[in-house]
Backbone bond lengths (Angstrom), bond angles and torsions (degrees), N, CA, C in turn:
res aa  C-N    CA-C-N  psi(-1)  N-CA   C-N-CA  omega(-1)  CA-C   N-CA-C  phi
1 X - - - 1.431 - - 1.535 111.12 -
2 X 1.338 118.13 -45.07 1.462 120.93 180.00 1.522 112.46 -70.18
3 X 1.325 117.59 -23.35 1.456 119.72 -179.41 1.527 111.70 -74.21
4 X 1.331 119.25 -23.82 1.454 122.42 178.57 1.538 112.12 -80.54
5 X 1.312 117.35 -25.66 1.461 121.28 -177.38 1.529 112.69 -61.96
6 X 1.323 120.98 -48.14 1.471 119.34 178.67 1.526 112.00 -62.79
7 X 1.328 116.95 -36.11 1.469 119.99 179.56 1.531 109.99 -65.66
8 X 1.305 117.85 -42.66 1.462 121.69 178.96 1.528 110.73 -64.98
9 X 1.292 117.67 -38.78 1.463 121.76 178.15 1.524 109.63 -64.19
10 X 1.332 117.24 -40.62 1.470 120.81 178.26 1.525 111.05 -63.29
11 X 1.326 116.76 -44.38 1.460 121.04 -179.42 1.527 109.91 -66.10
12 X 1.321 115.66 -44.63 1.464 119.52 178.86 1.532 111.23 -61.91
13 X 1.320 117.57 -42.99 1.467 122.24 178.99 1.523 110.75 -63.56
14 X 1.316 116.82 -44.65 1.462 121.05 179.23 1.524 110.81 -62.15
15 X 1.306 116.71 -43.05 1.467 120.90 179.51 1.530 110.69 -64.55
16 X 1.315 115.74 -45.53 1.461 120.85 179.84 1.528 111.24 -61.28
17 X 1.320 117.17 -44.61 1.460 120.89 179.30 1.527 111.47 -64.62
18 X 1.313 116.57 -38.12 1.465 120.46 177.85 1.521 110.63 -62.67
19 X 1.308 116.82 -45.31 1.460 121.05 179.48 1.532 110.43 -64.26
20 X 1.319 117.02 -43.50 1.466 121.08 -178.10 1.524 111.66 -63.27
21 X 1.339 117.02 -43.80 1.462 120.04 -174.14 1.526 114.25 -85.16
22 X 1.312 118.43 -28.09 1.460 119.77 -176.00 1.521 114.04 -96.86
23 X 1.274 118.86 -41.42 1.465 121.42 -173.57 1.531 113.71 -68.67
24 X 1.342 120.63 -50.81 1.460 119.08 -174.51 1.528 114.35 -71.79
25 X 1.326 118.57 -20.64 1.465 121.04 -177.06 1.510 112.96 -51.68
26 X 1.328 119.18 -59.75 1.468 119.53 179.72 1.530 112.85 -63.54
27 X 1.315 117.37 -34.14 1.464 119.69 179.96 1.524 111.23 -66.82
28 X 1.331 116.78 -44.25 1.463 120.50 179.67 1.520 110.97 -67.44
29 X 1.320 117.02 -40.13 1.457 120.39 -179.09 1.529 110.44 -62.72
30 X 1.305 117.75 -38.44 1.455 120.85 -178.63 1.527 111.39 -70.30
31 X 1.303 117.79 -34.33 1.459 119.49 -176.23 1.521 112.90 -75.99
32 X 1.323 119.18 -16.21 1.457 121.72 -177.56 1.532 113.06 -106.25
33 X 1.284 117.35 1.93 1.456 120.37 -179.05 1.523 109.22 -81.56
34 X 1.331 115.71 129.77 1.449 121.79 176.77 1.525 106.57 -116.93
35 X 1.297 116.02 130.44 1.454 119.03 -177.87 1.530 110.17 -70.60
36 X 1.314 115.69 154.61 1.462 119.52 179.29 1.529 110.87 -65.13
37 X 1.328 117.22 -29.81 1.463 119.90 177.21 1.526 110.94 -64.23
38 X 1.324 117.07 -40.80 1.475 120.64 178.16 1.519 110.79 -65.19
39 X 1.321 116.44 -40.94 1.467 120.25 178.85 1.527 109.69 -64.03
40 X 1.328 116.82 -43.80 1.466 120.40 178.84 1.530 111.41 -62.78
41 X 1.321 117.02 -39.72 1.472 121.12 177.59 1.519 111.27 -60.92
42 X 1.340 115.38 -45.40 1.462 119.94 -178.91 1.521 111.14 -65.90
43 X 1.320 117.12 -41.53 1.462 120.95 179.17 1.524 110.14 -65.18
44 X 1.324 116.98 -42.44 1.462 121.26 178.68 1.529 111.01 -63.44
45 X 1.327 116.75 -43.79 1.471 120.78 179.42 1.527 110.66 -62.76
46 X 1.328 117.10 -43.20 1.470 120.70 179.46 1.522 110.66 -65.31
47 X 1.314 116.88 -39.54 1.453 121.32 179.47 1.530 110.83 -65.71
48 X 1.319 116.80 -43.23 1.460 120.48 178.72 1.528 111.43 -65.57
49 X 1.321 116.79 -39.21 1.469 120.66 178.27 1.520 110.30 -63.61
50 X 1.322 116.74 -41.90 1.457 120.71 179.39 1.535 110.49 -63.42
51 X 1.315 116.62 -45.61 1.463 120.01 179.10 1.530 111.50 -61.44
52 X 1.327 116.34 -40.49 1.460 120.54 177.86 1.530 110.55 -63.15
53 X 1.329 116.83 -43.72 1.467 120.98 179.40 1.526 111.26 -64.61
54 X 1.344 116.88 -42.03 1.465 119.71 177.85 1.523 110.66 -60.23
55 X 1.318 116.64 -44.30 1.460 120.96 -178.92 1.531 110.62 -65.24
56 X 1.317 117.36 -39.82 1.464 121.12 178.58 1.522 110.77 -60.38
57 X 1.320 116.69 -47.58 1.470 120.90 -178.77 1.526 109.97 -68.71
58 X 1.324 116.64 -42.10 1.462 120.53 -179.67 1.541 110.66 -60.35
59 X 1.322 117.02 -44.54 1.463 120.06 178.74 1.529 111.38 -64.82
60 X 1.323 115.79 -37.44 1.466 120.64 -178.35 1.527 111.46 -63.48
61 X 1.335 116.99 -39.83 1.468 119.76 -175.50 1.525 113.91 -96.81
62 X 1.325 117.91 -1.23 1.463 117.89 -174.52 1.527 115.08 -111.75
63 X 1.306 118.10 5.06 1.467 118.20 175.19 1.529 108.59 -67.38
64 X 1.307 116.06 161.68 1.468 120.27 -179.51 1.524 110.66 -59.69
65 X 1.323 115.91 -41.81 1.469 120.74 179.50 1.531 110.82 -64.99
66 X 1.323 116.08 -40.66 1.460 120.20 -179.46 1.523 110.70 -66.72
67 X 1.328 116.49 -44.52 1.461 119.70 179.71 1.524 111.40 -61.12
68 X 1.326 116.18 -39.29 1.473 120.56 178.32 1.531 110.39 -63.24
69 X 1.337 117.02 -43.68 1.463 121.21 179.82 1.528 110.78 -66.07
70 X 1.314 116.52 -41.48 1.469 120.53 -179.42 1.530 110.20 -65.88
71 X 1.331 116.68 -42.10 1.468 120.55 177.54 1.523 111.18 -62.96
72 X 1.346 116.27 -39.34 1.472 119.51 -179.27 1.520 111.39 -65.85
73 X 1.333 117.07 -20.54 1.467 120.76 176.34 1.527 111.54 -88.68
74 X 1.336 116.12 2.49 1.462 120.01 178.00 1.524 113.54 81.19
75 X 1.315 116.59 23.65 1.465 121.24 -179.12 1.525 108.18 -114.06
76 X 1.315 115.63 141.17 1.459 121.21 178.35 1.530 109.31 -81.21
77 X 1.332 119.09 115.12 1.465 121.23 -179.17 1.529 113.44 -58.17
78 X 1.328 116.83 -34.45 1.475 120.19 178.85 1.527 110.83 -64.48
79 X 1.315 116.39 -35.56 1.463 120.82 178.30 1.529 110.30 -66.14
80 X 1.317 116.92 -39.60 1.465 121.37 178.36 1.524 109.76 -64.70
81 X 1.325 116.45 -47.70 1.464 121.22 -179.57 1.527 110.88 -61.86
82 X 1.319 116.98 -40.40 1.470 120.80 179.85 1.533 111.88 -68.40
83 X 1.326 117.04 -26.06 1.466 120.58 -177.94 1.523 112.82 -81.12
84 X 1.311 118.22 -19.08 1.470 121.41 -175.63 1.531 112.55 -56.00
85 X 1.338 119.70 -49.19 1.471 119.55 -178.25 1.536 114.26 -65.57
86 X 1.323 117.30 -15.70 1.462 119.32 -178.80 1.532 112.99 -85.06
87 X 1.332 117.01 -8.36 1.467 120.18 177.42 1.520 109.53 -70.65
88 X 1.331 116.59 147.64 1.463 117.96 176.28 1.530 109.05 -76.87
89 X 1.313 116.30 170.08 1.466 121.11 -174.56 1.524 112.98 -57.70
90 X 1.325 116.31 -42.29 1.467 120.54 -177.67 1.531 110.82 -67.04
91 X 1.331 116.89 -46.13 1.466 120.45 179.04 1.523 110.66 -61.97
92 X 1.311 115.58 -43.53 1.455 120.71 -179.25 1.523 111.24 -63.66
93 X 1.320 116.74 -43.12 1.465 120.70 179.25 1.528 110.84 -63.32
94 X 1.317 117.57 -40.33 1.466 121.30 -179.81 1.528 111.04 -65.89
95 X 1.318 116.82 -45.47 1.468 120.01 -179.68 1.527 110.60 -66.94
96 X 1.338 116.83 -40.15 1.472 120.08 178.29 1.525 110.64 -62.74
97 X 1.312 116.54 -40.35 1.458 120.61 178.73 1.528 111.15 -62.63
98 X 1.314 116.47 -43.67 1.467 120.36 179.00 1.526 111.56 -67.55
99 X 1.329 116.17 -37.05 1.466 119.88 178.14 1.525 110.43 -64.89
100 X 1.322 116.97 -43.85 1.466 120.86 178.33 1.525 111.15 -61.80
101 X 1.331 116.09 -41.84 1.466 120.15 179.66 1.533 110.72 -64.71
102 X 1.326 116.13 -43.34 1.468 119.45 179.61 1.525 110.75 -63.08
103 X 1.329 117.51 -41.98 1.462 120.50 179.02 1.526 110.92 -64.98
104 X 1.320 116.80 -41.11 1.467 120.45 179.09 1.522 110.77 -65.48
105 X 1.336 116.70 -42.56 1.467 120.12 178.22 1.529 111.12 -63.22
106 X 1.326 116.42 -40.49 1.461 120.73 179.14 1.526 110.13 -65.07
107 X 1.324 116.63 -44.73 1.468 121.11 -179.68 1.526 111.40 -64.29
108 X 1.325 116.89 -32.12 1.465 121.14 -179.52 1.520 112.26 -83.96
109 X 1.325 117.10 -3.78 1.455 120.54 178.80 1.518 114.22 83.34
110 X 1.314 117.12 11.29 1.468 120.19 179.40 1.525 112.15 -86.40
111 X 1.335 116.18 1.87 1.454 120.26 -176.41 1.530 108.28 -146.52
112 X 1.321 116.00 141.79 1.462 120.22 179.16 1.527 110.13 -87.39
113 X 1.334 115.24 170.83 1.471 120.38 176.09 1.524 110.26 -58.17
114 X 1.306 114.78 -42.24 1.467 120.38 -178.52 1.529 110.64 -61.13
115 X 1.340 116.82 -44.16 1.466 120.74 178.92 1.525 111.09 -61.70
116 X 1.319 115.97 -42.89 1.459 120.50 179.80 1.522 110.75 -63.10
117 X 1.327 116.45 -41.64 1.466 119.84 179.56 1.524 111.42 -65.42
118 X 1.303 116.94 -37.69 1.466 120.34 177.19 1.529 109.89 -63.78
119 X 1.322 115.80 -42.33 1.469 119.67 178.64 1.524 110.19 -64.85
120 X 1.327 117.33 -40.51 1.463 120.82 177.55 1.524 111.43 -58.38
121 X 1.304 116.34 -47.05 1.466 120.32 179.32 1.525 109.94 -63.89
122 X 1.321 116.95 -40.98 1.469 120.24 179.02 1.530 110.73 -62.77
123 X 1.312 117.36 -42.08 1.470 120.92 178.10 1.523 110.02 -62.44
124 X 1.318 117.15 -44.04 1.465 120.93 178.93 1.530 110.72 -60.54
125 X 1.306 116.61 -43.65 1.464 121.02 178.73 1.521 110.88 -63.45
126 X 1.324 116.97 -44.44 1.471 121.17 179.12 1.516 110.48 -59.63
127 X 1.323 117.28 -45.12 1.457 120.79 179.24 1.521 110.95 -58.96
128 X 1.317 116.97 -47.96 1.456 120.71 -178.37 1.533 112.18 -67.20
129 X 1.323 116.86 -37.91 1.470 119.93 178.90 1.522 110.45 -66.47
130 X 1.314 117.24 -44.85 1.468 120.31 -179.59 1.520 110.18 -60.78
131 X 1.320 117.08 -43.10 1.462 120.31 -179.52 1.524 110.42 -68.82
132 X 1.329 117.75 -38.65 1.464 121.31 -179.41 1.525 112.17 -67.84
133 X 1.313 117.12 -32.63 1.470 120.55 -178.64 1.524 111.64 -66.91
134 X 1.304 115.18 -29.79 1.474 118.58 179.96 1.460 108.85 -72.06
């Protein structure tokens, strides 16, 4: 009776190891495969979002009023505009979001011209500081 126990344990262990190593392989491989079309879609979406954010920030800091405010703070508007593309995606998205909010608040009358100009100068400074830190 005791001589059959080690043999059964060996067979059970071999069977268990076979199931563990062979069965999940194809299942795991299938669940992690991403088609090239999906990757291209994601890359295209990220690229379009970045371009939209760059344009939002560029428009925010390049109006005549904005350039005048930025110059009055002793900052070169061309330097600010040139620094926009060097921001990473996260920084660019954050600044674009704040620019959109400031424009919406100004359009809704919740902000004065002076407040908007202060925000413009602050955005310009943030852009230059982020680029300078790198």
